[in-house]
N, C-alpha and C positions, 0 to 999 in steps of 0.2 A: 505493501499496498504505500502510495505516494505520502511522505513524511509532512503534516499538515497539525500546526498552532491550535491549541483548544484554547477557546475561550476563559475556562474554568482553570487552567494551569497557573495561574498566581496566585489562584483564593485557596487551590489544595498545598501550593508551596508554603506559604504563612499557618496553613492549618498544621502541617507538618511541623511547622516550628513549636506549635504551642498546646497540643496532644501528642501522647504516645501514639495513637492510630489517627487514620483517617479511612473513611467507607467511602467509596464511588458508587454508586447505587444509579442504573438507568437501564431499559430495553436493551434486550439482549444484539448483538451486531452495532452500538451505538459509537464504540468507540473505546470504552473503557479499557481496556485491558491494552492497548495500543497507549494510552493517555498515559497510565499506570507507567509505564516502561520507559515510555518519553522522559516521565517524570523522576524515575530512580533505575535509570540502564543496569547500576551496577550491582542490583539487589538481587538476592536469591529471588525464584518464582516458581510459584507451586498453584498449578491448578487442577481443582478439585475434580472437574470432569473429565482429567488422566487417570484412568486406573491404576498407573504407577505410581504417579504422584499422591493419590489417595490413600494408597495403601500405606504408603511412606510413615505419610502422617497419620493416619488414624487407626495403625497399629499399635503406636507409645504415642499420646502428642507430647504428654509431658515429656520424655526422652528424648523426643525430636527438640522442643526447644528449650529444654536442658543443655543443648549442642550449639541452636541458633536460638537465637531470643531476642533479634532485631533485623532491620534491613531486608523484610522479606516483604512480598509481595502475595498474598493470597488473592486466588480468585476463581471467583462464584462459591463464595463461602456458605450459602446458604445449603450446599452440598449434603457439609457434615454439621448438623448444628452442637454436637458437641464441646464443637472448639470453641464456643464462644468460652464456656466456662473457664477452659481452659488457658483462652489468651488474659481472663479478668487475674488469674492468681499471676502468671506470666509477667503482668503487665509491675504489679502491684509489688514485686518483688523490687522493681526500680520504677518505682513510680513519678519519680521525677524526671526521669529521663526521655525525650522528646520524640516525633518522627521515626520510630520502629517497623511501624508496621501499616500494611497497604492494602484496604482489604476490598475486594468486588463482587458484586451482586446485583442479578436481572431477575430477582422476585424480592418485589417491596415488602408484602406483608410478612414474612418469614423472616427478611435478615432484621428489617428493622423491629420487630417483635424480640428478637435474641440481639439486638442491639440496648436495646434500652433498658432488658431484663438483669444484659449478664454486663455489657461494657458503659453503662450511664456513668457521664464523666470523664470515662476514658477516650474518647473517639469522638470524634467528627464528621458528619455525615456530608458528601455534597453530592447533590441529583446532576449527571451529564447526559442529555438528549442528544439525539441524531443532531447533525450538522446543521449550528447556524446558519444564515446566510453572510454574515460578516467572516465566518471562521470557513466557509467554502471559498469565496472568493481573498480568503486572505490579508483581508485588512481589520484593525482595531475597532474594540466592541466601540460605538454610537455615542456619543457625548451626552446622545436622549436618557442615559442611566443617570446622569449626574440628579436629574428630577429625583430620583428615591434615595440619595443618598442624606438627604435631613430634613425637613420638615419642608412641602409644599413649597413652593416658592416660584411665582409668571417668570422669578429671573431666569431663574435654572431651565428655561425652556429653549431652546435651540431652534436657534432663524434659516432660512434659506434653502439650497437646493442639498437632498440628501447625496451623503455617500456615494450609495447604491442607486442606479437606475433602475425604472420602471421593469424594462425588457432584463437584467441581469436579477430581480426579484423574481420577476414571474417565472424564471427559468427554475432556478430554486422552489417555486413552490410547485410548480407542474412534477419536478422529481422526489422532491424531500431529501434527505439528511442522512441516509446511512449512509456511511463514508465507503465502504467498499464497493458498491454499483454506482454512485452518485460518479464519484472520482475516477472508476474507468472508461467515462465517459463512450461506453456503448450501448446504443437502445434495444440491441437485443441482450446483452446481457445483463442489463436493469430488470429485463423482463423476467426473464430465467432466475437471476437472485431475487427479486421479490414471490414469484413461484416457491421454490426449493423455501425464502423464510418462513413465507406462509405453512408450509405444509411442516415444516418441522415444529413451529410455534405450538401448533395444535398435538401434534403424532409425538412428540417427543418432552417438551417442554411443559405442555398444560397438563398434559398427559403422566409427565414422573411426579408434578405435584399433585394431580390431582387425579388418583388413579382410579375411582369409580365413577370417572366424567364419563356423559356419551360423548365422545369426540364428534361425530356427525351430528348430534345437535348442536353441540358447540361451534362449529364452524359451519354452520348453517347459521347463528348467530353473532359471529364476528360479519360476516358479508350484510347479517340487516342492520348492522352496527354501521357500517360502511354511507347506507342511504338514510340513516339517522343520524347521523354526521354533525354537531351543532345544534342540535335542538333538543328539547326537552324530550324525554325516553317514558311514555307510560309502561311501566313494568308487567303491567296485567295484560297490557293489547300486546307487547313483544311476547308475551308468554302464550299466548291464546292463539298467534300467529304461528309459534316454535310446537306448538302443545305440549309444553311444558308448565309448570304451576309458578304462579307469582315469584314463591320463596327462589326456585330455581334461578328464574330470569334475575335474580334481585344478587341468586350469588355468584355469574355468570359474569355481570355488569360489574362487579371484586371483585371476580377474578382477571379481567379484561384490565381493570383499571391498577389493580395491584404487581399486572405482569409487565406495566409501562404502555401496553399499546393505543389503552382508551383514558382520556384525562377527563374526571367528574366535578363538573361546579357545580356550586351549591345555592340557593336562593341565599341572595343577599339581606341579613332579615335588619329593615327598618323597623326604628321609631318613631319615623314620622309619618313611616305611610301603612297602613295597615295591612290593609288589600293587595299584600302580593302575595304572587305565586308560587309553591314553596317548595313542587319537585322538582328537581335536580338535571339541568341538562348536560352532554359533555358532547365528545367530538373523540375520533382517533387522532392520535398525536402525530404521529410524521403524514404529511400529505402524498410524501409516494407511495406510503402503502396505500391509504384510501384511493386514491385514481388506479392503482393497480387494481382495486377489490373493483371498481366501477367500472374497471374497463376503457379506463380515458388515456391515452397515450402522447396526444401531442394540445400545444394550447388551444388549438382551432378546438380540437375536441371539447378541452376545458372551457371555453370562453361559450363555448353551444348549449353546454351540460346545465339541467335545471339546477345540478348544487353549486355553481361555482363561489355564490356571492355564500352559502355556509362554508362552502371549503375554505374560500378566503379568512372565513370570521378563526374559523380555527387552527391555520397556518399565522393568522397576525399574533393569536393570543399565546400560540407557543413559542414564537417569537420573543414574543415581549418574558414572558417566562423563564424562557433560558437565558436572557437578558441577567434576570434577576439572578439568577443560582449564580450569573458566572461572577455578578459582584460582589457576592456574598450577602446579600438581604438575609437577614434572618426573621422568624415570627411575624409572616407576611400570609396573607389570603388572597385567594382570586376567587371571586362571585360572579354572579350576575344578577341581572333585578329586572323582575317584570310586576305589573301588579295586574290585578285582573282585568282591568276595561285594557289592557293591552299594551300600555306604554313599558318600554324595554331599554335596557342600556345593557348592552353587551356583556359588558365588564368592569367590575369593581373590584378596585386593587385598595386591600388596608394594611398598613402596617407601622411602623416608627414616624414613615413618612406622611400620613395623616388618609387620607381617603381618595379615591383619585379615580373618578368614573372615566368609562373609555367605551367610546362606540366605533364601531368599525363597518365601512360603508366601502365594497367592494368599486364602486364607481370615482371618479377622479375631480366628481364636482360635487356640491352638497347643497340645497337650499334651508333654507333657514325651518323650514316646513319641517323638514325631514332631522334638524335638532330639538324640536321641540320634547322627546322624551327628555334626553341630554341638558337642555334648559333647565326644564323643571329641578328635573334630580339637582342639580347643580344647587341649585335657589331655596330648595325644599331642605336639603340637609347641608344646608350652608356651607361648601368646600371652598376651596381659594377659587378651582379653576375646572373643567373638564376638556377633554382632548379627544378630537374624531380621526381617526386613521384612514386614509385612503389611497389612493394612489395619484393624489396630486405632484405636481411636480416641484412644489415648496410650501414650506409652512408657514404660515402666516394666522394670524390672528384674525378671526371669523365676526368675533362676538368680545367683548369685554372681556368675558370669561369665561368663551371655547376655543382653543386653539385646534386651527388642521394643523396635523403633522404627516408626512407624507411615508408610506411602509419604507423606506428605502434607509429613514434613519433608526432604524430598529435593528 
C-alpha cells in the first residue's frame, strides 16, 4: 500500500506520551494496522487473528509479558478477551511508564467493554475511520476544526475558497475511503475488493462474533440499510420486511453500529422544544460501500440516483466526525434534531465548545426558506451560530448567525 499520512497520527503520539497504552479502534480494513506500524515501526507486532501469534501469547500470557513488557503492537485484540486482565497487571508493575502498548480492534462493543472493565485509566482510545478527503489528497487538516477547540466563536469560522475543490470532494464521496481499493485507482479492483469485503464481513467477522446469527437474514439486512441510509429507521417495519422480530432488528442495528459499518444518531433532547421525534436515524459510514451496495459506479449514476442527497448527508457527517477524532476532541456527541411537525436539522454537535447545529445541502446554493429550521433552532436554543454545508465555491455569511461552509473546507 502507498505510504499515506493519517490525520490522527499526531494525537496518537501525544497520547502515547501520556498513557501506558493506546487503543486504535475502527472498521476492518480502515488502516489501523498500517497506522500503528507507521507510528512505531520498530515495535514487536502480534496479530491475534494469526494462529501462530495467538498461540504464542495465549499459551501463557503472563510468561510472555514477563519477557516482553513494552513496545508491542497487539492487533485485533478482541480475539483474546483474557488479554486485558493480564495487561492490567503488566502495566501496574510499572504504572508510571508511558507508551508501552498499541492495541487495535474492529469490534467496538467487545473491545470497549474490556477496556472499560480492565484498563480504565491506563489506556486512551482513538477511533480511526476510513480515509478522510484531506488524507486521500495528503493535505493538512482544514482550519475549519479550529471552531471546536474552544467555545464557539464566529471569529474562528474560515472564510473564502476551500482547500479542496468540488471535483476532488465528489471523487472521494463516490469511492469512499477504504485505503486499499481507493489508493489502487483501479475501478475493477475496487468493485472486486468491495464484494470480498462485504462477503467476509458477514460470513467471517460477524459470524465469528455472533455465531447464532442467521447470516442470510443479516446480509439482507445490510442491503436494506443501504436503502435507508440517512433516514429514521423504523425497527418494527424493518423487522416485518425481513420476517424477523423487532428485537432482532434492534440487535442487528446494534451489531452493525458496533462493527463500525453503521453509525446511529440519536435525537437531540431539547429543553426548549418538547415535540421532537425521538427515534434514532443512521447511515452507512463509508460512502463507497454504500454506493457498491446500491450498484452505483460513476458520478453520473450517483447524481441521478434518488439517494444522492441522503448519501451526501452521511458522507459530510462522517467527514466532520473523522475531523473531530483527528484533533482529539473528547466528550462530544453527534445528534440530529426533528420536530413532529417536520422541522429538521441534520446534525447537532455538543461538547465543551457548546452546541453547533449543522444543515447539509447537496446543492451549491440555498435560499432563506431552506434555512428556516436551522434559523429557528439557532434562535430558540440561543446558540452563537449555525452552519450550512453544501457544494458552494466559498464560505460566506448568509445571515448574521448562519454561515455557509463549502464541503471542501471539511
